[in-house]
N, CA, C and O atoms as CSV, one atom per row, in Angstrom:
chain,resi,resn,atom,element,x,y,z
A,1,UNK,N,N,0.845,-1.136,-0.062
A,1,UNK,CA,C,-0.008,0.016,-0.012
A,1,UNK,C,C,0.913,1.204,0.010
A,1,UNK,O,O,0.877,1.942,0.995
A,2,UNK,N,N,1.705,1.449,-0.948
A,2,UNK,CA,C,2.599,2.623,-1.206
A,2,UNK,C,C,3.419,3.063,-0.116
A,2,UNK,O,O,3.750,4.247,-0.055
A,3,UNK,N,N,3.807,2.174,0.816
A,3,UNK,CA,C,4.684,2.639,1.952
A,3,UNK,C,C,4.051,3.215,3.153
A,3,UNK,O,O,4.722,3.481,4.150
A,4,UNK,N,N,2.804,3.413,3.088
A,4,UNK,CA,C,2.002,3.988,4.256
A,4,UNK,C,C,1.584,2.895,5.190
A,4,UNK,O,O,1.074,1.871,4.735
A,5,UNK,N,N,1.795,3.079,6.603
A,5,UNK,CA,C,1.431,2.089,7.541
A,5,UNK,C,C,0.236,2.608,8.343
A,5,UNK,O,O,0.280,3.760,8.775
A,6,UNK,N,N,-0.791,1.860,8.562
A,6,UNK,CA,C,-1.955,2.246,9.295
A,6,UNK,C,C,-1.639,2.070,10.752
A,6,UNK,O,O,-1.335,0.966,11.205
A,7,UNK,N,N,-1.716,3.250,11.551
A,7,UNK,CA,C,-1.233,3.213,12.894
A,7,UNK,C,C,-2.319,3.500,13.951
A,7,UNK,O,O,-2.140,3.125,15.110
A,8,UNK,N,N,-3.418,4.142,13.591
A,8,UNK,CA,C,-4.326,4.574,14.568
A,8,UNK,C,C,-5.605,5.052,13.953
A,8,UNK,O,O,-5.595,5.493,12.803
A,9,UNK,N,N,-6.743,4.986,14.684
A,9,UNK,CA,C,-7.949,5.610,14.281
A,9,UNK,C,C,-7.826,7.113,14.587
A,9,UNK,O,O,-7.360,7.548,15.641
A,10,UNK,N,N,-8.272,7.848,13.599
A,10,UNK,CA,C,-8.131,9.335,13.856
A,10,UNK,C,C,-8.841,9.928,15.089
A,10,UNK,O,O,-8.405,10.904,15.699
A,11,UNK,N,N,-10.014,9.237,15.419
A,11,UNK,CA,C,-10.676,9.638,16.609
A,11,UNK,C,C,-10.024,9.216,17.945
A,11,UNK,O,O,-10.484,9.640,19.006
A,12,UNK,N,N,-8.953,8.382,17.907
A,12,UNK,CA,C,-8.286,7.943,19.093
A,12,UNK,C,C,-7.361,8.924,19.727
A,12,UNK,O,O,-6.881,8.724,20.842
A,13,UNK,N,N,-7.107,10.002,19.002
A,13,UNK,CA,C,-6.155,11.072,19.529
A,13,UNK,C,C,-6.902,12.401,19.377
A,13,UNK,O,O,-7.266,12.880,18.303
A,14,UNK,N,N,-7.081,12.935,20.594
A,14,UNK,CA,C,-7.784,14.255,20.695
A,14,UNK,C,C,-6.820,15.407,20.209
A,14,UNK,O,O,-5.600,15.256,20.265
A,15,UNK,N,N,-7.377,16.514,19.750
A,15,UNK,CA,C,-6.540,17.627,19.338
A,15,UNK,C,C,-5.774,18.083,20.641
A,15,UNK,O,O,-6.272,18.165,21.764
A,16,UNK,N,N,-4.450,18.369,20.277
A,16,UNK,CA,C,-3.521,18.728,21.458
A,16,UNK,C,C,-2.922,17.507,22.028
A,16,UNK,O,O,-2.147,17.632,22.977
A,17,UNK,N,N,-3.203,16.310,21.539
A,17,UNK,CA,C,-2.547,15.141,22.174
A,17,UNK,C,C,-1.473,14.539,21.305
A,17,UNK,O,O,-1.352,14.817,20.112
A,18,UNK,N,N,-0.722,13.722,21.944
A,18,UNK,CA,C,0.357,12.984,21.285
A,18,UNK,C,C,0.440,11.540,21.844
A,18,UNK,O,O,0.030,11.279,22.975
A,19,UNK,N,N,0.935,10.688,21.090
A,19,UNK,CA,C,1.167,9.289,21.482
A,19,UNK,C,C,2.195,8.604,20.701
A,19,UNK,O,O,2.581,9.107,19.645
A,20,UNK,N,N,2.674,7.491,21.134
A,20,UNK,CA,C,3.690,6.742,20.407
A,20,UNK,C,C,3.024,5.644,19.616
A,20,UNK,O,O,2.120,4.962,20.098
A,21,UNK,N,N,3.519,5.473,18.309
A,21,UNK,CA,C,2.935,4.397,17.527
A,21,UNK,C,C,4.168,3.740,16.850
A,21,UNK,O,O,5.249,4.320,16.754
A,22,UNK,N,N,3.929,2.487,16.388
A,22,UNK,CA,C,5.018,1.757,15.639
A,22,UNK,C,C,4.739,1.977,14.189
A,22,UNK,O,O,3.617,1.816,13.707
A,23,UNK,N,N,5.829,2.366,13.478
A,23,UNK,CA,C,5.769,2.514,12.000
A,23,UNK,C,C,7.143,2.278,11.457
A,23,UNK,O,O,8.110,2.833,11.977
A,24,UNK,N,N,7.275,1.426,10.367
A,24,UNK,CA,C,8.538,1.312,9.741
A,24,UNK,C,C,9.657,0.795,10.676
A,24,UNK,O,O,10.827,1.112,10.462
A,25,UNK,N,N,9.271,-0.072,11.807
A,25,UNK,CA,C,10.180,-0.564,12.604
A,25,UNK,C,C,10.722,0.398,13.673
A,25,UNK,O,O,11.721,0.091,14.322
A,26,UNK,N,N,10.070,1.567,13.865
A,26,UNK,CA,C,10.409,2.606,14.802
A,26,UNK,C,C,9.314,2.991,15.630
A,26,UNK,O,O,8.157,2.871,15.226
A,27,UNK,N,N,9.616,3.484,16.859
A,27,UNK,CA,C,8.585,4.135,17.642
A,27,UNK,C,C,8.544,5.600,17.147
A,27,UNK,O,O,9.556,6.302,17.142
A,28,UNK,N,N,7.333,6.031,16.732
A,28,UNK,CA,C,7.209,7.312,16.171
A,28,UNK,C,C,6.234,8.245,17.047
A,28,UNK,O,O,5.206,7.746,17.504
A,29,UNK,N,N,6.506,9.419,17.254
A,29,UNK,CA,C,5.571,10.338,18.003
A,29,UNK,C,C,4.580,10.856,16.984
A,29,UNK,O,O,4.915,11.434,15.951
A,30,UNK,N,N,3.315,10.602,17.358
A,30,UNK,CA,C,2.193,11.092,16.489
A,30,UNK,C,C,1.503,12.151,17.262
A,30,UNK,O,O,1.047,11.899,18.377
A,31,UNK,N,N,1.404,13.348,16.711
A,31,UNK,CA,C,0.744,14.470,17.424
A,31,UNK,C,C,-0.401,14.952,16.586
A,31,UNK,O,O,-0.390,14.905,15.356
A,32,UNK,N,N,-1.417,15.430,17.326
A,32,UNK,CA,C,-2.568,16.044,16.659
A,32,UNK,C,C,-2.680,17.505,16.982
A,32,UNK,O,O,-2.925,17.858,18.136
A,33,UNK,N,N,-2.518,18.341,16.041
A,33,UNK,CA,C,-2.614,19.785,16.212
A,33,UNK,C,C,-3.827,20.245,15.538
A,33,UNK,O,O,-3.901,20.194,14.311
A,34,UNK,N,N,-4.807,20.702,16.279
A,34,UNK,CA,C,-6.197,21.014,15.735
A,34,UNK,C,C,-6.635,19.755,15.057
A,34,UNK,O,O,-6.753,18.715,15.705
A,35,UNK,N,N,-6.884,19.815,13.755
A,35,UNK,CA,C,-7.466,18.596,13.078
A,35,UNK,C,C,-6.402,17.942,12.149
A,35,UNK,O,O,-6.695,17.047,11.355
A,36,UNK,N,N,-5.149,18.445,12.300
A,36,UNK,CA,C,-4.074,17.829,11.496
A,36,UNK,C,C,-3.109,17.013,12.348
A,36,UNK,O,O,-2.849,17.335,13.507
A,37,UNK,N,N,-2.560,15.897,11.717
A,37,UNK,CA,C,-1.716,14.970,12.398
A,37,UNK,C,C,-0.270,15.074,11.739
A,37,UNK,O,O,-0.056,15.225,10.537
A,38,UNK,N,N,0.716,14.962,12.783
A,38,UNK,CA,C,2.187,15.086,12.394
A,38,UNK,C,C,2.901,14.015,13.042
A,38,UNK,O,O,2.614,13.693,14.195
A,39,UNK,N,N,3.827,13.427,12.374
A,39,UNK,CA,C,4.675,12.377,12.938
A,39,UNK,C,C,6.152,12.701,12.894
A,39,UNK,O,O,6.723,13.149,11.900
A,40,UNK,N,N,6.739,12.428,14.094
A,40,UNK,CA,C,8.202,12.791,14.136
A,40,UNK,C,C,8.925,11.607,14.885
A,40,UNK,O,O,8.310,10.689,15.427
A,41,UNK,N,N,10.244,11.722,14.859
A,41,UNK,CA,C,10.959,10.742,15.728
A,41,UNK,C,C,10.561,10.982,17.186
A,41,UNK,O,O,10.173,12.093,17.547
A,42,UNK,N,N,10.656,9.940,18.029
A,42,UNK,CA,C,10.144,10.012,19.334
A,42,UNK,C,C,11.226,10.345,20.340
A,42,UNK,O,O,10.927,10.621,21.501
A,43,UNK,N,N,12.506,10.323,19.905
A,43,UNK,CA,C,13.630,10.708,20.749
A,43,UNK,C,C,14.246,11.974,20.387
A,43,UNK,O,O,14.496,12.214,19.206
A,44,UNK,N,N,14.527,12.855,21.377
A,44,UNK,CA,C,15.092,14.102,21.126
A,44,UNK,C,C,16.543,13.959,20.637
A,44,UNK,O,O,17.311,13.199,21.226
A,45,UNK,N,N,16.950,14.711,19.520
A,45,UNK,CA,C,18.255,14.602,18.941
A,45,UNK,C,C,19.323,15.244,19.794
A,45,UNK,O,O,20.522,15.088,19.561
A,46,UNK,N,N,18.826,16.014,20.849
A,46,UNK,CA,C,19.935,16.623,21.735
A,46,UNK,C,C,20.525,15.574,22.618
A,46,UNK,O,O,21.728,15.346,22.498
A,47,UNK,N,N,19.788,14.879,23.529
A,47,UNK,CA,C,20.321,14.032,24.471
A,47,UNK,C,C,19.504,12.724,24.571
A,47,UNK,O,O,19.652,11.954,25.520
A,48,UNK,N,N,18.672,12.508,23.604
A,48,UNK,CA,C,17.946,11.189,23.475
A,48,UNK,C,C,16.768,11.134,24.393
A,48,UNK,O,O,16.245,10.043,24.624
A,49,UNK,N,N,16.328,12.203,24.917
A,49,UNK,CA,C,15.137,12.255,25.801
A,49,UNK,C,C,13.881,11.683,25.087
A,49,UNK,O,O,13.708,11.826,23.877
A,50,UNK,N,N,13.014,11.028,25.902
A,50,UNK,CA,C,11.779,10.530,25.273
A,50,UNK,C,C,10.751,11.690,25.096
A,50,UNK,O,O,10.207,12.191,26.080
A,51,UNK,N,N,10.501,12.095,23.857
A,51,UNK,CA,C,9.609,13.209,23.738
A,51,UNK,C,C,8.169,12.829,24.043
A,51,UNK,O,O,7.321,13.701,24.234
A,52,UNK,N,N,7.882,11.500,24.090
A,52,UNK,CA,C,6.530,11.110,24.455
A,52,UNK,C,C,6.271,11.480,26.004
A,52,UNK,O,O,5.117,11.571,26.424
A,53,UNK,N,N,7.234,11.662,26.719
A,53,UNK,CA,C,7.121,12.062,28.185
A,53,UNK,C,C,7.171,13.614,28.357
A,53,UNK,O,O,7.021,14.160,29.450
A,54,UNK,N,N,7.385,14.256,27.226
A,54,UNK,CA,C,7.421,15.746,27.176
A,54,UNK,C,C,5.989,16.319,27.135
A,54,UNK,O,O,4.996,15.674,27.471
A,55,UNK,N,N,5.976,17.607,26.686
A,55,UNK,CA,C,4.672,18.271,26.598
A,55,UNK,C,C,4.455,18.772,25.193
A,55,UNK,O,O,5.421,19.002,24.466
A,56,UNK,N,N,3.176,18.952,24.781
A,56,UNK,CA,C,2.886,19.496,23.481
A,56,UNK,C,C,1.996,20.679,23.755
A,56,UNK,O,O,0.914,20.534,24.323
A,57,UNK,N,N,2.468,21.908,23.336
A,57,UNK,CA,C,1.728,23.091,23.427
A,57,UNK,C,C,1.657,23.658,22.023
A,57,UNK,O,O,2.676,24.017,21.432
A,58,UNK,N,N,0.421,23.737,21.485
A,58,UNK,CA,C,0.196,24.176,20.054
A,58,UNK,C,C,0.924,23.042,19.239
A,58,UNK,O,O,0.626,21.854,19.361
A,59,UNK,N,N,1.932,23.527,18.375
A,59,UNK,CA,C,2.685,22.564,17.554
A,59,UNK,C,C,4.026,22.335,18.115
A,59,UNK,O,O,4.828,21.686,17.443
A,60,UNK,N,N,4.386,22.822,19.348
A,60,UNK,CA,C,5.714,22.698,19.955
A,60,UNK,C,C,5.791,21.580,20.998
A,60,UNK,O,O,5.070,21.623,21.995
A,61,UNK,N,N,6.586,20.659,20.801
A,61,UNK,CA,C,6.991,19.638,21.817
A,61,UNK,C,C,8.164,19.987,22.492
A,61,UNK,O,O,9.143,20.445,21.903
A,62,UNK,N,N,8.110,19.771,23.838
A,62,UNK,CA,C,9.187,20.158,24.709
A,62,UNK,C,C,9.790,18.865,25.287
A,62,UNK,O,O,9.025,18.057,25.813
A,63,UNK,N,N,11.080,18.623,25.226
A,63,UNK,CA,C,11.723,17.468,25.734
A,63,UNK,C,C,11.728,17.542,27.273
A,63,UNK,O,O,11.958,18.620,27.822
A,64,UNK,N,N,11.481,16.428,27.980
A,64,UNK,CA,C,11.566,16.489,29.461
A,64,UNK,C,C,12.907,16.584,30.035
A,64,UNK,O,O,13.005,16.862,31.230
A,65,UNK,N,N,13.998,16.376,29.295
A,65,UNK,CA,C,15.343,16.326,29.916
A,65,UNK,C,C,15.959,17.629,30.014
A,65,UNK,O,O,16.371,18.054,31.094
A,66,UNK,N,N,16.048,18.343,28.836
A,66,UNK,CA,C,16.777,19.714,28.885
A,66,UNK,C,C,15.958,20.734,28.198
A,66,UNK,O,O,16.498,21.729,27.715
A,67,UNK,N,N,14.618,20.530,28.125
A,67,UNK,CA,C,13.664,21.540,27.583
A,67,UNK,C,C,13.904,22.000,26.210
A,67,UNK,O,O,13.528,23.116,25.852
A,68,UNK,N,N,14.576,21.104,25.346
A,68,UNK,CA,C,14.726,21.393,23.947
A,68,UNK,C,C,13.299,21.381,23.336
A,68,UNK,O,O,12.460,20.579,23.747
A,69,UNK,N,N,13.030,22.272,22.358
A,69,UNK,CA,C,11.783,22.364,21.792
A,69,UNK,C,C,11.824,22.207,20.304
A,69,UNK,O,O,12.799,22.651,19.698
A,70,UNK,N,N,10.818,21.595,19.643
A,70,UNK,CA,C,10.756,21.391,18.265
A,70,UNK,C,C,9.275,21.524,17.823
A,70,UNK,O,O,8.340,21.169,18.540
A,71,UNK,N,N,9.127,22.084,16.533
A,71,UNK,CA,C,7.815,22.220,15.930
A,71,UNK,C,C,7.505,20.866,15.219
A,71,UNK,O,O,8.250,20.423,14.345
A,72,UNK,N,N,6.437,20.263,15.608
A,72,UNK,CA,C,6.169,18.949,15.060
A,72,UNK,C,C,5.628,19.019,13.621
A,72,UNK,O,O,5.527,17.987,12.958
A,73,UNK,N,N,5.279,20.224,13.130
A,73,UNK,CA,C,4.819,20.462,11.822
A,73,UNK,C,C,5.908,20.198,10.806
A,73,UNK,O,O,5.682,19.664,9.719
A,74,UNK,N,N,7.091,20.595,11.211
A,74,UNK,CA,C,8.256,20.495,10.188
A,74,UNK,C,C,9.547,19.905,10.857
A,74,UNK,O,O,10.527,19.653,10.155
A,75,UNK,N,N,9.555,19.695,12.140
A,75,UNK,CA,C,10.721,19.214,12.875
A,75,UNK,C,C,11.703,20.247,13.227
A,75,UNK,O,O,12.735,19.922,13.814
A,76,UNK,N,N,11.449,21.533,12.896
A,76,UNK,CA,C,12.538,22.502,13.157
A,76,UNK,C,C,12.716,22.813,14.594
A,76,UNK,O,O,11.768,22.780,15.378
A,77,UNK,N,N,13.960,23.122,14.953
A,77,UNK,CA,C,14.311,23.496,16.267
A,77,UNK,C,C,13.671,24.850,16.712
A,77,UNK,O,O,13.804,25.873,16.040
A,78,UNK,N,N,13.030,24.804,17.778
A,78,UNK,CA,C,12.468,26.103,18.359
A,78,UNK,C,C,13.504,26.638,19.469
A,78,UNK,O,O,13.771,27.834,19.592
A,79,UNK,N,N,14.002,25.718,20.182
A,79,UNK,CA,C,14.982,26.066,21.264
A,79,UNK,C,C,15.784,24.736,21.519
A,79,UNK,O,O,15.212,23.675,21.772
A,80,UNK,N,N,17.053,24.858,21.441
A,80,UNK,CA,C,17.979,23.696,21.697
A,80,UNK,C,C,17.952,23.211,22.972
A,80,UNK,O,O,17.857,21.999,23.165
A,81,UNK,N,N,18.034,24.131,24.026
A,81,UNK,CA,C,18.034,23.814,25.431
A,81,UNK,C,C,17.597,24.995,26.245
A,81,UNK,O,O,17.439,26.099,25.723
A,82,UNK,N,N,17.403,24.770,27.507
A,82,UNK,CA,C,17.013,25.989,28.282
A,82,UNK,C,C,18.269,26.492,29.025
A,82,UNK,O,O,18.168,27.374,29.878
A,83,UNK,N,N,19.406,25.956,28.713
A,83,UNK,CA,C,20.692,26.315,29.231
A,83,UNK,C,C,21.073,27.790,28.783
A,83,UNK,O,O,20.677,28.239,27.707
A,84,UNK,N,N,21.836,28.497,29.633
A,84,UNK,CA,C,22.297,29.839,29.148
A,84,UNK,C,C,23.760,29.960,29.462
A,84,UNK,O,O,24.377,29.168,30.175
A,85,UNK,N,N,24.302,31.098,28.826
A,85,UNK,CA,C,25.728,31.317,29.066
A,85,UNK,C,C,26.663,30.326,28.627
A,85,UNK,O,O,26.536,29.843,27.502
A,86,UNK,N,N,27.650,29.946,29.441
A,86,UNK,CA,C,28.682,29.066,29.201
A,86,UNK,C,C,28.166,27.635,28.847
A,86,UNK,O,O,28.614,26.973,27.910
A,87,UNK,N,N,27.148,27.215,29.720
A,87,UNK,CA,C,26.563,25.939,29.418
A,87,UNK,C,C,25.919,25.822,28.029
A,87,UNK,O,O,26.017,24.787,27.370
A,88,UNK,N,N,25.284,26.866,27.618
A,88,UNK,CA,C,24.652,26.855,26.310
A,88,UNK,C,C,25.747,26.721,25.232
A,88,UNK,O,O,25.611,25.938,24.292
A,89,UNK,N,N,26.870,27.525,25.390
A,89,UNK,CA,C,27.912,27.462,24.259
A,89,UNK,C,C,28.484,26.019,24.312
A,89,UNK,O,O,28.623,25.395,23.260
A,90,UNK,N,N,28.796,25.511,25.431
A,90,UNK,CA,C,29.423,24.162,25.447
A,90,UNK,C,C,28.362,23.126,24.939
A,90,UNK,O,O,28.741,22.216,24.201
A,91,UNK,N,N,27.137,23.221,25.282
A,91,UNK,CA,C,26.083,22.289,24.788
A,91,UNK,C,C,25.987,22.369,23.209
A,91,UNK,O,O,25.923,21.343,22.531
A,92,UNK,N,N,25.979,23.538,22.700
A,92,UNK,CA,C,25.824,23.653,21.238
A,92,UNK,C,C,27.057,23.200,20.550
A,92,UNK,O,O,26.971,22.703,19.427
A,93,UNK,N,N,28.235,23.344,21.167
A,93,UNK,CA,C,29.503,22.852,20.560
A,93,UNK,C,C,29.548,21.367,20.578
A,93,UNK,O,O,30.018,20.790,19.598
A,94,UNK,N,N,29.113,20.705,21.577
A,94,UNK,CA,C,29.036,19.334,21.651
A,94,UNK,C,C,28.012,18.595,20.927
A,94,UNK,O,O,28.281,17.530,20.372
A,95,UNK,N,N,26.771,19.146,20.905
A,95,UNK,CA,C,25.720,18.634,20.192
A,95,UNK,C,C,24.948,19.686,19.463
A,95,UNK,O,O,23.953,20.204,19.970
A,96,UNK,N,N,25.405,20.013,18.257
A,96,UNK,CA,C,24.727,21.270,17.573
A,96,UNK,C,C,23.279,20.969,17.305
A,96,UNK,O,O,22.902,19.811,17.124
A,97,UNK,N,N,22.506,21.946,17.280
A,97,UNK,CA,C,21.060,21.855,17.007
A,97,UNK,C,C,20.818,21.036,15.772
A,97,UNK,O,O,21.486,21.216,14.755
A,98,UNK,N,N,19.812,20.084,15.859
A,98,UNK,CA,C,19.422,19.223,14.791
A,98,UNK,C,C,17.884,19.163,14.780
A,98,UNK,O,O,17.316,19.107,15.871
A,99,UNK,N,N,17.183,19.169,13.684
A,99,UNK,CA,C,15.808,19.118,13.665
A,99,UNK,C,C,15.374,17.566,13.902
A,99,UNK,O,O,16.168,16.626,13.876
A,100,UNK,N,N,14.109,17.473,14.114
A,100,UNK,CA,C,13.500,16.119,14.308
A,100,UNK,C,C,13.316,15.449,12.882
A,100,UNK,O,O,13.011,16.152,11.919
A,101,UNK,N,N,13.482,14.235,12.772
A,101,UNK,CA,C,13.077,13.597,11.597
A,101,UNK,C,C,11.496,13.557,11.595
A,101,UNK,O,O,10.900,13.278,12.636
A,102,UNK,N,N,10.852,13.823,10.481
A,102,UNK,CA,C,9.389,13.960,10.411
A,102,UNK,C,C,9.092,12.914,9.227
A,102,UNK,O,O,9.939,12.566,8.404
A,103,UNK,N,N,7.804,12.481,9.263
A,103,UNK,CA,C,7.313,11.459,8.378
A,103,UNK,C,C,6.005,11.973,7.620
A,103,UNK,O,O,5.270,12.800,8.158
A,104,UNK,N,N,5.764,11.498,6.457
A,104,UNK,CA,C,4.590,11.839,5.752
A,104,UNK,C,C,3.343,11.250,6.524
A,104,UNK,O,O,3.417,10.118,7.000
A,105,UNK,N,N,2.287,11.954,6.641
A,105,UNK,CA,C,1.028,11.498,7.362
A,105,UNK,C,C,-0.136,11.806,6.405
A,105,UNK,O,O,-0.185,12.800,5.681
A,106,UNK,N,N,-1.075,10.832,6.484
A,106,UNK,CA,C,-2.364,11.086,5.772
A,106,UNK,C,C,-3.455,10.435,6.561
A,106,UNK,O,O,-3.209,9.537,7.367
A,107,UNK,N,N,-4.640,10.878,6.336
A,107,UNK,CA,C,-5.797,10.229,6.957
A,107,UNK,C,C,-6.717,9.685,5.871
A,107,UNK,O,O,-7.107,10.393,4.943
A,108,UNK,N,N,-7.045,8.434,6.012
A,108,UNK,CA,C,-7.954,7.783,5.020
A,108,UNK,C,C,-8.978,6.936,5.734
A,108,UNK,O,O,-8.612,6.085,6.544
A,109,UNK,N,N,-10.122,7.122,5.485
A,109,UNK,CA,C,-11.357,6.378,5.989
A,109,UNK,C,C,-11.260,6.363,7.575
A,109,UNK,O,O,-11.521,5.348,8.221
A,110,UNK,N,N,-10.897,7.472,8.111
A,110,UNK,CA,C,-10.828,7.531,9.633
A,110,UNK,C,C,-9.612,6.909,10.239
A,110,UNK,O,O,-9.581,6.729,11.456
A,111,UNK,N,N,-8.567,6.556,9.446
A,111,UNK,CA,C,-7.326,5.837,9.915
A,111,UNK,C,C,-6.226,6.840,9.610
A,111,UNK,O,O,-6.242,7.467,8.550
A,112,UNK,N,N,-5.215,7.014,10.575
A,112,UNK,CA,C,-4.052,7.751,10.401
A,112,UNK,C,C,-3.068,6.806,9.805
A,112,UNK,O,O,-2.959,5.664,10.251
A,113,UNK,N,N,-2.313,7.261,8.766
A,113,UNK,CA,C,-1.375,6.493,8.088
A,113,UNK,C,C,0.026,7.188,8.018
A,113,UNK,O,O,0.113,8.367,7.677
A,114,UNK,N,N,0.975,6.536,8.302
A,114,UNK,CA,C,2.431,7.135,8.329
A,114,UNK,C,C,3.236,6.548,7.258
A,114,UNK,O,O,3.349,5.328,7.130
A,115,UNK,N,N,3.821,7.437,6.457
A,115,UNK,CA,C,4.644,7.043,5.297
A,115,UNK,C,C,6.114,7.282,5.562
A,115,UNK,O,O,6.616,7.188,6.682
A,116,UNK,N,N,6.761,7.592,4.474
A,116,UNK,CA,C,8.236,7.722,4.507
A,116,UNK,C,C,8.694,9.019,5.242
A,116,UNK,O,O,7.910,9.922,5.534
A,117,UNK,N,N,9.953,9.034,5.501
A,117,UNK,CA,C,10.603,10.159,6.080
A,117,UNK,C,C,10.479,11.348,5.189
A,117,UNK,O,O,10.599,11.191,3.974
A,118,UNK,N,N,10.253,12.493,5.684
A,118,UNK,CA,C,10.347,13.765,4.827
A,118,UNK,C,C,11.731,14.293,4.798
A,118,UNK,O,O,12.507,13.926,5.681
A,119,UNK,N,N,12.106,15.080,3.918
A,119,UNK,CA,C,13.411,15.738,3.918
A,119,UNK,C,C,13.513,16.636,5.185
A,119,UNK,O,O,12.540,17.219,5.662
A,120,UNK,N,N,14.746,16.697,5.675
A,120,UNK,CA,C,14.932,17.555,6.917
A,120,UNK,C,C,14.596,18.964,6.721
A,120,UNK,O,O,14.697,19.498,5.616
A,121,UNK,N,N,14.179,19.608,7.823
A,121,UNK,CA,C,13.798,21.044,7.906
A,121,UNK,C,C,15.046,21.805,7.477
A,121,UNK,O,O,14.895,22.877,6.890
A,122,UNK,N,N,16.247,21.342,7.719
A,122,UNK,CA,C,17.451,22.032,7.456
A,122,UNK,C,C,17.834,21.912,5.874
A,122,UNK,O,O,18.595,22.706,5.320
A,123,UNK,N,N,17.236,20.870,5.259
A,123,UNK,CA,C,17.477,20.716,3.847
A,123,UNK,C,C,16.684,21.781,2.953
A,123,UNK,O,O,16.994,21.944,1.773
A,124,UNK,N,N,15.717,22.450,3.521
A,124,UNK,CA,C,14.867,23.289,2.754
A,124,UNK,C,C,15.448,24.612,2.544
A,124,UNK,O,O,14.834,25.459,1.896
């Protein structure tokens, strides 16, 4: 079926919610922003925090470890950490900001389907 995987009923996730689903052999974060669904990697690229244990406000997911923030609509970095000063400089040097991997998503017959990885937000 053209690389899309059926992962969830669209009514199973309320607007403003997020959940983990299995797609393409990976755990993927599925978020619902208003009536639209977005899928990203479930681990923070900063220090590997589980984004599913973080918070979603609007389209921004915040990592529970170091407060890194990402826009789930395109994976872009909103804030790399909540560190400041020297800690921020060292953190950026050791692990430079990287966007989340995002996936194609579509809804068909009330089912959410996840497809292939999208190009990185940095590649655009």
